[in-house]
ZALUM-813487 format. One record per residue: residue in one letter; x negated, y, z of N, C-alpha, C in turn. Coordinates in steps of 0.1 Angstrom, whole numbers. Atoms other than C-alpha are relative to their C-alpha. Example, Ala and Ser with C-alpha at 12.3 -4.5 7.8 and 13.67 -1.06 7.14 Angstrom:
REC aa    nu    nv    nw   cau   cav   caw    cu    cv    cw
REC  a    -9   -12     0  -123   -45    78    -9    12     0
REC  s     9   -11     0  -137   -11    71     8    11     8
//
This chain:
REC aa    nu    nv    nw   cau   cav   caw    cu    cv    cw
REC  m    -2     2   -14    64   152    -4    -1   -15     4
REC  k     1    15    -3    69   114    -6   -14    -5     0
REC  f    14     4     1    33   110   -17    -8     4    12
REC  s     7    -5   -12    20   131    12     3    -9    12
REC  k    -3     9   -11    39   109    36    -7   -14    -1
REC  i     6    13     1    26    76    22   -15     1     1
REC  l    15    -2    -1   -10    90    19    -3     1    15
REC  f     3    -2   -14    -8   101    56     1   -14     7
REC  t    -2    13    -6     5    66    66   -12    -9    -2
REC  g    12     8     3   -24    49    48   -12     5     7
REC  l    12    -5    -7   -50    72    63     1    -2    15
REC  l    -2     3   -14   -35    68    97    -3   -14     4
REC  s     3    14    -2   -37    31    94   -15    -3     0
REC  l    14     2     2   -73    32    82    -8     5    13
REC  t     7    -5   -11   -84    54   111     3    -7    13
REC  s    -4     7   -13   -66    33   137    -7   -13     1
REC  l     7    13    -1   -86     2   127   -12     0     9
REC  p    12     0    -9  -119    11   144     4     3    14
REC  l    -4    -3   -13  -100    25   173     6   -12     7
REC  a    -6    13    -5   -81    -8   178   -11    -9     4
REC  a    11    10    -2  -114   -27   176    -7     3    13
REC  q     7    -3   -13  -127    -9   207     7    -7    12
REC  y    -7     6   -11  -100   -25   228     5   -14    -3
REC  n    -5    13     4   -97   -58   211    -2   -11    10
REC  t     2    12    -8   -92   -91   228    -4   -12    -9
REC  l     4     9    10   -98  -110   196    -9     7   -11
REC  s     8    -6    11  -122  -104   167    -1   -11   -11
REC  e     0    10    11  -111  -127   138     0     7   -13
REC  w     0    -5    14  -120  -119   102     2   -12    -9
REC  y    -3    10    10  -106  -138    73    -1     6   -14
REC  i     0    -5    14  -111  -136    35     4   -12    -9
REC  g    -4    11     9   -97  -156     6     9     5   -11
REC  p    -9    -3    12   -77  -157   -27    14    -2     3
REC  s   -14     3     0   -40  -156   -33     5     0   -15
REC  a    -5     0    14   -19  -163   -64    15    -4     1
REC  g   -14     3    -1    18  -165   -72     8     6   -12
REC  a    -9    -5    10    48  -153   -92     6    13     4
REC  t    -7   -12    -2    66  -120   -96    13     0    -7
REC  a   -13    -3     7   102  -110  -104     2    15     2
REC  s     0   -15    -1   105   -72  -112    11     5    -9
REC  t   -10    -8     8   130   -47  -125    -3    15     2
REC  i     2   -15    -1   134    -9  -128    13     6     2
REC  t   -11    -9    -1   159    17  -118    -2    12    -8
REC  l     0   -12     9   165    42  -146    12     8     2
REC  v   -11    -9    -1   187    72  -141    -3    12    -9
REC  p   -13     6     3   206    80  -163    -2   -15    -5
REC  k     0    14     3   214    43  -169     8    -2   -13
REC  y    -7     2    13   222    33  -205     3   -15    -2
REC  v    -2    14     2   221    -5  -202    -5    -8    13
REC  d     4     8   -11   218   -32  -175   -14    -5    -1
REC  k    13     5    -1   183   -41  -164    -1   -13     7
REC  m     2    14    -6   173   -77  -157   -14    -1     5
REC  y    13     3    -6   144   -92  -138    -9    -6   -10
REC  s    11     5     9   112   -99  -157    -9    -8     9
REC  l     9     9    -8    90  -128  -145   -15     3    -4
REC  g    14    -2     2    52  -125  -142    -8    -7    10
REC  k     9     6    -9    22  -135  -122    -8    11     7
REC  n     9    -8    -8    -1  -120   -96   -10    -8     7
REC  g    10     7    -8   -32  -128   -77   -11    10     4
REC  g    10   -10    -5   -61  -112   -58    -8    -6    12
REC  l     8     4   -11   -83  -112   -28     5     7    13
REC  t    -5    -5   -13   -73  -107     9   -11     0    10
REC  l     9    -1   -12   -93   -94    38     9     3    12
REC  r    -8    -2   -12   -77   -97    72    -8     1    13
REC  y     7    -1   -13   -88   -86   107    11    -1    11
REC  i    -9     2   -11   -70   -98   138    -7     6    12
REC  s     7    -7   -11   -78   -74   167     6    -4    13
REC  e    -6     3   -12   -53   -85   193     8   -13    -2
REC  n    -9    11     1   -31  -115   201    13     5    -7
REC  h   -12    -3     8    -2  -113   175    -1    13    -8
REC  f     0   -13     7   -15   -82   158   -14     1    -8
REC  g    12    -3     8   -40   -72   130     3     9   -12
REC  f    -2    -8    12   -45   -55    97    -5    -8   -12
REC  q     3     8    12   -48   -67    61    -2    10   -12
REC  l     3    -8    12   -64   -51    30    -1   -10   -11
REC  e     0     9    11   -59   -66    -4    -4     8   -13
REC  c     2    -5    13   -70   -60   -40     6   -10   -10
REC  n    -8    10     8   -45   -76   -65     2     4   -14
REC  y    -4    -2    14   -37   -79  -102    15    -4     0
REC  l   -14     2     0     1   -76  -107     7     3   -13
REC  e    -8    -2    11    24   -81  -136    15     4     4
REC  s   -14    -4    -2    57   -62  -135     7     5   -12
REC  g    -7    -4    12    83   -48  -158    15    -2     1
REC  w   -14     2     0   119   -53  -168     5    -6   -14
REC  m    -7     5    12   143   -68  -194    13     6    -2
REC  e   -13    -6     3   174   -55  -211     9    -9    -8
REC  d   -10     8     7   205   -74  -223    10     8    -7
REC  q    -8    -9     6   219   -49  -246    12    -6    -7
REC  l   -11     7     7   241   -74  -265     8    -9     8
REC  g    -8     7    -9   254   -92  -235    -1   -15    -1
REC  y     1    15     2   240  -127  -242    -1    -7    13
REC  k     3     7   -13   231  -135  -205   -10   -11    -1
REC  d    10    10     2   203  -156  -218   -14     7    -2
REC  p    13    -7     1   167  -144  -212    -7    -2   -13
REC  k     7     2    13   155  -159  -245     6     9   -11
REC  k    -6    -9    10   179  -136  -263     1    14     4
REC  y    -1   -14    -4   174  -104  -244    -6     9   -11
REC  s     4    -9    11   170   -75  -267   -12     8     2
REC  y    12    -8    -2   142   -57  -250    -7    -4    13
REC  s     8     3   -12   114   -64  -225   -13     9     0
REC  r    12    -8    -2    85   -43  -211    -8    -7    11
REC  q     9     6   -10    55   -57  -192   -11    11     3
REC  l    10   -10    -6    33   -34  -170   -10    -8     8
REC  n    10     7    -7     0   -47  -157    -8    10     9
REC  f     6    -9   -10   -14   -31  -125   -11    -6     8
REC  v     9     4   -11   -43   -33  -101     6     8    12
REC  e    -6    -7   -12   -29   -26   -66    -8    -3    12
REC  i     7     1   -12   -43   -20   -32    10     2    12
REC  p    -8    -2   -12   -20   -27    -2    -8     0    13
REC  f     5     0   -13   -29   -18    33    11    -3    10
REC  l   -12     6    -7    -7   -38    57    -3    -2    15
REC  m     0     5   -14     0   -42    94     5   -14     0
REC  h    -2    15     0     0   -79   102     4    -4    15
REC  t    -3     5   -13    19   -93   132     6   -14    -1
REC  y    -3    15     1    25  -130   140     4    -5    14
REC  t    -2     8   -12    37  -155   165    -4   -15    -4
REC  s     6    13     2    22  -190   169     8   -11     6
REC  i    -6    13    -5    37  -225   173   -10   -11    -4
REC  g    11     9     3     7  -249   176    -9     6   -11
REC  p     9    -5    10   -15  -245   145     7     9   -11
REC  t    -7    -8    10    13  -227   126     3    14     5
REC  r    -3   -14    -3    17  -189   125    11     5    -9
REC  f   -10    -7     8    49  -171   114    -2    15     1
REC  f     5   -13     0    42  -136   104     8    10    -9
REC  l    -6   -11     8    54  -102    90   -12     9    -4
REC  n     9   -10     5    34   -78    68     8    12    -5
REC  i    -7   -12     5    44   -42    62   -10    11    -1
REC  g    10   -11     2    26   -11    49     1     6   -14
REC  p     0    -6    13    19    12    20    -9    -7   -10
REC  k     9     5    11     4     2   -14    -1    10   -11
REC  f     3    -9    11   -12    21   -42    -4    -9   -12
REC  s     3     8    12   -15     9   -78    -3     9   -12
REC  y     3    -7    12   -28    19  -112     2    -8   -12
REC  l    -4     7    12   -16     9  -146   -12    -3    -8
REC  l    11     4     8   -41   -11  -166     4    -1   -15
REC  s    -5     2    14   -20   -19  -197    15    -2     0
REC  e   -14     2     1    15   -21  -210     3    -6   -14
REC  s    -5     5    13    34   -39  -238    15    -1     0
REC  e   -15     1     1    70   -42  -251     4    -9   -11
REC  s    -7     7    11    92   -64  -272    13     6    -2
REC  n   -13    -7     2   121   -47  -289     7    -6   -12
REC  r    -9     6    11   149   -64  -309    13     7     1
REC  t   -13    -7    -2   176   -38  -301     5     5   -14
REC  l    -6    -6    12   200   -26  -327     1    16     2
REC  v    -1   -14    -4   204     8  -309   -12     4     9
REC  p    11    -4    -8   171    23  -296     5     9    11
REC  l    -3    -9   -12   173    39  -261   -12     8     3
REC  l    10    -9    -3   152    66  -246   -13    -6     5
REC  e    12     7    -6   128    42  -227    -7    -8   -11
REC  h     6     9    10   121    22  -259   -12     8    -7
REC  g    12    -7     6    86    31  -272    -6    11     8
REC  k     5   -11    -8    81    56  -244   -11    -6    10
REC  l    11     4    -8    47    51  -228     1     5    15
REC  v     1    -4   -14    42    52  -190    -7    14     1
REC  e     6   -14    -1    35    89  -181    -7     2    13
REC  r     6    -1   -13    25    83  -145    -7   -13     4
REC  p     6    13    -2     0    54  -143    -3    -2    14
REC  f     3     2   -14    -8    60  -106    13    -1     7
REC  q   -13     3    -7    20    45   -85    -3    -2    15
REC  y     1     2   -14    26    43   -47    14    -5     5
REC  g   -12     5    -5    52    26   -26    -2    -7    14
REC  v     0     7   -13    60     5     5     4   -14    -3
REC  l    -3    14     2    61   -33     8     1    -6    13
REC  g    -2     8   -12    72   -58    34     2   -14    -4
REC  g    -2    14     3    71   -95    36    -2    -9    12
REC  g     2    10   -11    69  -126    57    -2   -14    -5
REC  g     2    14     4    60  -162    57    -6    -8    11
REC  f     7     8   -10    40  -188    75   -13    -6    -5
REC  e    13     6     4     5  -203    75    -4   -10    10
REC  v     5    11    -8   -12  -234    89   -15     2     2
REC  h    14    -1    -3   -46  -231   106    -6   -14     2
REC  l     7    13     0   -68  -261    99   -14     2     2
REC  g    14    -4    -2  -100  -253   116    -3    14    -5
REC  p     3   -13     6  -116  -224    98     7     3   -13
REC  t    -7    -2    13   -93  -228    68    15     3     3
REC  v   -14    -4    -2   -58  -212    66     7    -1   -14
REC  l    -8     2    12   -32  -222    40    14     6     3
REC  g   -13    -7    -3    -1  -200    38     9     3   -12
REC  l   -10    -3    10    30  -190    18     7    13     5
REC  e    -6   -12    -3    45  -155    17     9     6   -11
REC  g    -9    -7     9    74  -137     1     0    15     3
REC  r     1   -15    -2    74   -99    -4    10     7    -9
REC  y    -8   -10     8    96   -70   -16    -8    13     0
REC  c     7   -13     1    79   -38   -29     9    10    -7
REC  y    -8   -11     6    98    -6   -36    -9    12    -3
REC  n     9   -11     4    79    21   -55     7    13     3
REC  l    -5   -13    -3    84    56   -43    -3    10   -11
REC  s     3    -9    11    70    71   -75     7    -5   -13
REC  n    -6     3    13    84    72  -110   -11    -2   -11
REC  i     9     3    11    67    58  -141     1    10   -11
REC  f    -2   -11    10    82    86  -163     1    13     7
REC  n    -1   -14    -6    80   123  -158    15     3     4
REC  d   -14    -3    -5   110   134  -137     3    15     2
REC  a    -2   -15    -1   107   172  -141    14     3    -6
REC  v   -13    -5     6   139   192  -149    -1     0   -15
REC  g     0     0    14   148   186  -185    -6   -12    -6
REC  m     6    12     6   130   153  -189    11   -11    -2
REC  d    -9    11     3   146   120  -200     6    -6    12
REC  f    -5     8   -12   149   103  -166    -3     8    13
REC  v     2    -6   -14   155   116  -131    -7   -10     9
REC  t     6    11    -8   145    82  -116    -5   -11   -10
REC  s     5    11     8   123    55  -131   -10    -8     9
REC  d     8     7   -10   110    34  -101     1   -15    -1
REC  l     0    14     1   100    -2  -101     2    -7    13
REC  q    -2     8   -12   110   -29   -76    -6   -14    -4
REC  v     7    13     3    90   -61   -74     1   -10    12
REC  i     0    11   -10    95   -94   -55   -11   -10    -4
REC  t    11     9     2    65  -117   -51     2   -12     9
REC  l     2    12    -9    60  -153   -38   -14    -5    -3
REC  n    14     3     2    24  -162   -32    -4   -12    10
REC  l     8     9    -9     3  -191   -19   -14     6     2
REC  y    13    -6    -3   -30  -181    -3    -8   -10     8
REC  l    10     8    -7   -61  -197    11   -10     9     6
REC  l     9    -9    -7   -81  -179    38   -11    -8     7
REC  f    11     7    -7  -115  -188    53    -4     9    12
REC  q     3    -8   -12  -122  -176    89   -15     2     1
REC  l    14    -3     0  -155  -158    91    -5     1    14
REC  t     4    -2   -14  -156  -149   128    11    -3     9
REC  g   -10     3   -10  -137  -157   160     2   -15     3
REC  n    -2    14    -4  -124  -189   176     9    -7   -10
REC  n    -8     8     9  -110  -216   153    12    -5     7
//
C-alpha cells in the first residue's frame, strides 16, 4: 500500500509537468553536477544494539525546470552511500565500533522545487518521492556476539521513500552555485518483513549535505 501511494505521487508529478508548462510564465532549464557527504543509519525492529550514523559520500546530475515564478520541478540521478554502524561494546568511538555496513545505491528523486528570491540569491525547498536500487554492499564485523543482521544480505534491493530539503543558491549570470541539506526517510525495508522473518522493520534514514553547480540552458539570466 505504501509503495502504491509513492508510485502514484511520482506519476502524478510527472504528468503535471507538461500541464504546468502550458500555463507557464517562465521557461528556465538548468543542468549540472552535485556532490557532498551523507550521514545514515537504520531502524531495526526488534532492536538488539544501538545503531550509529555512518558517513559516506554522494553525487550525481540534476535537471531542473522552472515553470512559474517561485515554482518548478527537479529530476536527479545520484550515486549514494548509506549504511549504519554498531557500538556493541560501548566504546563511543567510531574507530572502535564493532560493526559497520555500507550500502551503495543509485537513486532517482523527483522533486517539487519552490523558492523565494533576494537579489541574485534564491532560498528554496525541495520535496518529493525518490526511488533507489542497491548496487553493492559490504560489512566490517568485529563483534564478539553475532546478531541477526550480521552477514545477512539485503533482501529487497529496490527502495523507495520521501525526502525533503532546503538551502540557498546564488545566480551569477547563467551559472548557479548552491548548497542544500536533505533528510530522506525510506518507506521500504531492506530485509524481508513477512510474518516469521527476523525483522519487522528495517528502513534506512539518510541526511545529505551537497554543493552543486547548475548551468542555465534557457530563459532569462
